[in-house]
Structures are given as structure tokens and as C-alpha cells.
N, C-alpha and C positions, 0 to 999 in steps of 0.2 A: 834573769838568769839566777833564782836561786838558791844556794848550795844546800842541799839536803843533808839531814844529820838524821840519825836514831833519835836523837833529843829532837827536832824539829817535826821530824816527820807528820806526826798526829796533827799540829795545828796548821801543817802546808798543804798536806795533804788531805789525811783521813777527814779531816772536819772542815775542808774546804767544799765549799758547792761550787760545782762545773767541773769543766774539762784541765786537766792536768796531764803535761808531757815530760816523761822522766828521763834523762841522759843517764846510763848507769856504764860508768867508762873508766878508764885506768890512764895515769900519765906516760906508762910505756907505751901504749897503745897506739900503733900509726893508724888504723881505719878509725879510732876514737878522734883523734888530732885532726885526722882530714874531714869529721863530719862537724866538730864542734862549731867551725867559722857558718855550717850550712843550717845548723840549730839557730843561731844567734840571730843569722839572718831572718828564719822564720819567725822568731819570737818576734822581731820587730815589724813583722808583717802583718802578726795574731795579737792584736791587743787583748783580746777577749778570752786568751788562753794562759795559762802559768805554765813556765818553762821551769824545770830544774834539773839540776846535776848532781848526781853521788859516787864519789868516787870508791870503786868497788875495794879496794885495797884499805881505803880509811873507814869504810861503811860495810863489813862483811855482812851482819845483821839484813840491811837495804837487799843485797845482792840475792841473800839468801830467800828474802823473803819475795822475792819476784824468781826464784829459781834460775838465777843466771849462769846459763854454762858458755857462753859464748858474748864476748862484745867487742863494738858498742851495741849495747842493748836498750831500745826505745822502749819505753812502757806507757801506755796509754791510760789513766784511771780519771773516772768521771763520777761525780758523787761517792769517793769511795768504794769504786767498784773497777776492778782491772778489766779492760775490756779488750786490748789488742798491745800487739807488742811489733815490733822489726828488730834484724839481728842482723849488724854485719854493716859496711857500710853501703848505703843506697844512696841513688841521685834525690836532688831536692824534692821534684816531684813528686817521688814516691812516697817521700815522708809528708809532704803536702796533702796529698790525697787520704794517705792513712788518717790524718788526723782531721780532714775534714769530713771524713765518714762520721764523724762521733761531735761535730760541731751542730752548735745550733737546736 
């Protein structure tokens, strides 16, 4: 899981050719803490997908870029195009289905 910052966003997301899943979260957010191990598990099952995290308190520019109003906010980006999102805690299978829509 790559820690995204405004400094590495271009190299890790904008310049990346492929699917990127971004978890926008905060340390004080209970649902974010519940979703984190689920995302780690999915990341282990999908080596072809890049998984990143961005703390919205530390990276407000990234939160603004995705127009985050509620967290956890999962952004799905492919070839530097924002495709889809999930907001709030959702079950693992819901996220797997969302990501699989854009794989391959």
C-alpha cells in the first residue's frame, strides 16, 4: 500500500498506466480503520492493481482533487482517468466487484 502525497501523486497515479485504487482516509475515522484491513486483504489478492492511501488531514489537496465530502472515500483511477468511487464502509465483496469492473 503506497502512501500518497501531493509530491508523489503525479508519479504514482497520473503517470501510471493501469488501475489504481486510492483510499482517502483519516486516523480519527472509525469506518476508515475498519476498511483498512479489508483493503490490505484485497491488495494482496490483486497484484495487478496498484493500491494507495492518502490521509485527508495531511493531504487536503488530494482530498479536494477528488471532491471528498465523506470518508472513507475509495477512488478508482485507470490511466489517469477517475472512473468510480465508493463512500463509507462497504463489505469486501462490494469493493472487489467495484474494482473488477475496471480490471483487464
